[in-house]
N, C-alpha and C positions, 0 to 999 in steps of 0.2 A: 565498535559501531553498534548501536541498538535503536529501538523505536524512540525512546526518549531523546537521544542525540538528534535523530532524524527530525523529530518534531521541533526541536529548538531551532536547528539550522533551516528548516523549512519556513517557519514563521518569521525568522529574521531576514530571510531572502524575499518573502512576500512583503515585508514591511518596508524594504528599501526599494530604491529604483532598480528595475530588472538589470542583473549583471550576468552576462552570457556563461562566464565561467563559473560562477557560483551555481547558477541554475543547472548547468551540466553536472557539477559535482553533487548535488543533492538529487538529481534525477538518477545518476549512477548509484547514489546510496539507496534509493528506493528500489531500484532494480536489484541491487545486491541482497537487500533485505528480503525481497520477494524470493530470491532464489534460496535463502537459507529457511525460509518458513517451514519447509518440509522436515527439517531436522528437529523441530520442536516436538518433545515427546508427549505434550499434553495440548490441550485446546489453549489458544492464545488469547483469545476475546470472548470468554463465556457470557459477558454481559452486554457485548456490543458497543462498549466504550470506546475501544481502539478504532474501529471503523467509523464511529461517529466523528472522532477527531480527524481521522484521515479524510472523511467526506468534507469536513470544513476546510481543510487544507486544499483539497481537490476544487471545491466550488471556489475558493479564493483565487486558485490560480486559473480558473476558467474565467473569472470577472477580470483578472489581470490581463488575460489574452484578449478578451473582448475589448479592452481599452488601449492596449499596446501592439496587439497582432505580431508578436515575437515568436518565432518558432521554437526557441528554447523554453518558453513559457508553456507552450502546447505540449513539448516533450514531457516537462515536468509533470503537468497534468496528467498525461497518459501513464506515466510511470506511477504515480500515486494511485491511480485507478488499477494498475496492475498489482500493486502491493495490496491493495483492499482485496481484489479477486483472489489472491494467493492465500491470504489469511482466512477469508470465508470458506474457500475451498478445502483448505486444511481442516479447519474446525468442523465443517460439515462431515468431513471423512471421519472424524474422531467422536462425533455424537454418538452417545448410547442409543441403541436401537436400529443403527444404520447397519445393515448386513455387511460382513466381511466378504472378501473374495471367496473364501472357502465356502460360505453360505450361498452365495450366488451360484457358484459352480455345481454345488450339491443339489440345487433346485432344478438343474437342466436334466 
């Protein structure tokens, strides 16, 4: 499982009539990816392209929820937002110039 596969599956699910099992599967996929983000040794999205694509998916899920009001779509929307937050937080922690834990503790 990777971001490319998630993107492909998410786009397919959004293009089709909402399917509870498929939306639950890709919601789990997003949650699992969010949990793995911390393992990445480097910045994941240095140019913001990944979060821009994920924002498009999240926005489409929001529009789908507005028209269908199915809770599986809302869960999918929120799991994509969680993945975006995980990537942004991870990358922010690895940005040059951000003090590490040792530097913060030394300043006390």
